[in-house]
C-alpha positions in Angstrom: -26.6 98.0 6.5 -22.7 98.0 6.9 -23.1 96.3 10.3 -24.7 93.3 8.7 -27.9 91.3 9.4 -30.4 89.0 7.7 -32.2 90.2 4.6 -35.6 88.5 4.3 -37.6 91.0 2.3 -39.1 88.8 -0.4 -38.2 88.0 -4.0 -36.0 90.3 -6.1 -37.2 89.1 -9.4 -40.2 87.3 -11.0 -39.9 83.8 -12.5 -43.6 83.3 -11.9 -46.5 85.6 -11.1 -49.8 85.0 -9.3 -52.9 86.9 -10.1 -56.3 86.5 -8.5 -59.0 87.5 -6.0 -59.5 87.6 -2.3 -63.2 87.5 -1.4 -65.9 86.7 1.1 -68.3 83.8 0.4 -71.0 81.6 1.8 -69.5 78.5 0.1 -68.5 75.5 2.2 -64.8 75.0 2.9 -62.8 73.4 0.1 -59.5 73.3 -1.8 -59.4 72.8 -5.5 -56.5 72.9 -8.0 -56.5 72.8 -11.8 -53.5 72.1 -14.1 -53.9 73.5 -17.6 -51.9 75.8 -19.9 -55.2 77.4 -20.8 -55.7 78.6 -17.2 -52.1 79.0 -16.1 -49.2 78.5 -18.6 -46.7 76.0 -17.1 -48.3 76.6 -13.7 -51.6 76.0 -12.0 -54.8 77.6 -10.8 -56.4 77.1 -7.4 -59.4 77.9 -5.3 -59.3 77.9 -1.5 -62.4 78.4 0.8 -62.0 78.6 4.5 -64.4 80.0 7.1 -66.3 82.3 4.7 -63.1 83.6 3.1 -61.8 82.6 -0.4 -58.8 82.9 -2.6 -58.7 82.3 -6.3 -55.4 82.4 -8.0 -53.7 81.7 -11.3 -50.0 81.2 -11.1 -48.2 81.8 -14.5 -44.7 80.7 -15.4 -45.0 82.1 -18.9 -46.9 84.7 -21.0 -47.1 87.2 -18.1 -48.4 89.9 -20.4 -51.8 88.1 -20.7 -52.3 87.6 -17.0 -55.9 89.1 -17.1 -56.9 86.7 -19.8 -55.8 83.7 -17.7 -57.4 85.0 -14.5 -60.7 85.4 -16.3 -60.4 81.8 -17.7 -59.6 80.5 -14.2 -62.6 82.3 -12.7 -64.9 80.9 -15.4 -63.5 77.4 -14.9 -64.1 77.3 -11.2 -67.5 79.0 -11.6 -68.5 76.2 -14.0 -67.0 73.4 -11.9 -67.6 74.5 -8.3 -70.0 77.5 -8.5 -67.8 80.2 -7.1 -69.8 82.8 -5.2 -67.6 85.9 -4.6 -68.7 88.8 -2.4 -66.6 91.9 -2.2 -63.8 90.6 -4.5 -60.4 92.3 -4.1 -57.6 91.8 -6.6 -54.4 90.3 -5.3 -51.1 89.0 -6.7 -47.6 87.9 -6.0 -44.3 86.8 -7.5 -41.9 84.0 -7.1 -38.1 83.9 -7.9 -36.1 80.7 -8.1 -32.3 80.9 -7.8 -29.5 78.6 -7.0 -27.1 81.3 -6.1 -23.3 81.1 -6.1 -23.5 82.9 -2.8 -26.3 84.0 -0.4 -24.3 86.6 1.5 -22.9 90.0 0.6 -20.3 91.1 3.1 -22.1 90.9 6.4 -25.6 90.7 4.9 -27.0 87.1 4.8 -30.0 86.6 2.4 -32.7 84.2 3.5 -36.0 82.8 2.1 -37.3 84.4 -1.1 -34.8 87.3 -0.9 -32.1 84.7 -1.7 -34.2 82.9 -4.3 -34.9 80.0 -2.0 -38.3 78.8 -3.3 -39.5 75.5 -4.7 -39.2 75.9 -8.5 -41.8 73.3 -9.2 -44.8 74.8 -7.3 -43.5 78.0 -5.9 -43.8 77.2 -2.2 -41.2 78.8 0.1 -42.3 79.1 3.7 -40.3 76.1 4.9 -37.2 77.2 3.0 -37.6 80.7 4.5 -37.7 79.4 8.1 -34.8 76.9 7.5 -32.6 79.5 5.8 -33.5 82.1 8.4 -32.4 79.7 11.1 -29.2 78.9 9.3 -28.5 82.6 8.8 -29.0 83.3 12.5 -26.8 80.3 13.4 -24.1 81.7 11.1 -24.2 85.1 12.7 -24.0 83.7 16.2 -21.3 81.1 15.6 -19.3 82.4 12.7 -19.9 79.3 10.6 -19.9 79.9 6.8 -23.5 80.6 5.7 -23.1 79.4 2.2 -21.8 76.0 3.4 -24.7 75.7 5.8 -27.5 76.4 3.3 -25.9 74.3 0.5 -25.7 71.3 2.9 -29.4 71.7 4.0 -31.1 73.1 1.0 -28.8 72.6 -2.0 -30.2 69.2 -3.0 -33.8 70.3 -2.6 -33.2 73.4 -4.7 -31.4 71.5 -7.5 -34.1 68.9 -7.6 -36.9 71.4 -7.7 -35.3 73.1 -10.8 -35.1 69.8 -12.6 -38.7 69.0 -11.7 -39.7 72.4 -13.0 -38.0 71.8 -16.3 -39.8 68.4 -16.7 -43.2 69.9 -15.7 -42.9 72.8 -18.2 -42.4 70.3 -21.0 -45.4 68.1 -20.1 -48.2 70.2 -21.5 -51.9 69.4 -20.8 -51.6 65.7 -21.8 -48.7 65.4 -19.4 -50.6 67.0 -16.6 -53.4 64.4 -17.2 -50.9 61.6 -16.8 -49.5 63.1 -13.7 -52.9 63.5 -12.0 -53.8 60.0 -13.2 -50.8 58.6 -11.4 -51.7 60.4 -8.2 -55.2 59.1 -8.5 -53.9 55.6 -9.0 -51.9 55.8 -5.8 -55.1 56.9 -3.9 -57.2 54.2 -5.5 -54.8 51.5 -4.2 -55.1 53.1 -0.7 -51.6 54.5 -0.9 -50.7 57.8 0.5 -50.9 60.3 -2.4 -48.7 62.7 -0.6 -46.1 60.0 -0.1 -46.0 59.4 -3.9 -45.6 63.1 -4.5 -42.8 63.3 -2.0 -41.0 60.4 -3.7 -41.5 62.0 -7.1 -40.1 65.3 -5.9 -37.3 63.9 -3.8 -33.6 64.3 -4.7 -32.2 61.6 -7.0 -28.8 61.1 -8.5 -30.0 61.4 -12.1 -31.6 64.8 -11.2 -28.3 66.0 -9.7 -26.5 65.0 -12.9 -29.1 66.8 -15.0 -28.9 70.0 -12.9 -26.1 71.8 -14.7 -27.9 71.5 -18.1 -31.3 72.5 -16.6 -29.8 75.5 -14.9 -28.7 76.8 -18.2 -32.1 76.0 -19.8 -34.0 77.8 -17.0 -32.2 81.1 -16.3 -33.6 83.2 -13.5 -35.3 86.5 -14.2 -33.5 88.0 -11.1 -31.9 91.3 -12.2 -28.1 90.8 -12.4 -27.5 93.9 -10.2 -29.5 92.2 -7.3 -27.0 89.4 -6.8 -24.3 89.4 -4.1 -21.5 91.8 -5.0 -18.3 91.9 -2.9 -17.8 95.2 -1.2 -21.5 96.3 -1.5 -23.7 96.6 1.6 -26.9 97.6 0.0 -29.9 95.5 1.2 -31.4 95.5 -2.3 -28.5 96.7 -4.5 -29.3 99.7 -6.6 -25.7 100.5 -7.3 -25.6 98.6 -10.6 -22.0 97.4 -9.8 -22.1 94.5 -12.3 -23.4 96.7 -15.1 -20.5 99.1 -15.0 
């Protein structure tokens, strides 16, 4: 794409993987989540039911090789707790890639959303980052403003904070997950907004910014080195292996 454009084709690496089922069901609508390294190492499992359709997923941040084992455990867990009734189950999956890139453009190509590594490293969410970075990329193409300066100003603090939160979360273990959920439950019991407490917990803080350089080294991305921005290359998903020469 020598004339340039916006690349938004999804992640170029896997720092977390999701395995699960899509299915039909006669269960009532509901949303359930479980935090346990026995179900999803350093991640979480969830069950969503809406209008006769269901999704059961286990998101792993470690031990990818045993994905089937964790999926079976997650299915058994929700069967015991909720009574999952799956009709016509279909396997599904996904991947997440978390990067704080030196640059999100390569020549005239501007990378947005998951293609740039713009995902929340704590939980893996990325739709809002995709829309924001896509808007900033379009703004850059139309006005000539520097894209890297734009996304760093709008998303940089959030991305740094998410990586620090991810590092803390991966070290909690099951006991730490219990304490985290207990704190959220306490907020709800005292009629506080649980979402507000989570927002405060995950918001940028000065101490998180100071910790970021150390955390970034402790949590290297699994994005292949030849998929990063390389000056003079206009491949959408670089296969030229420039940095490996």
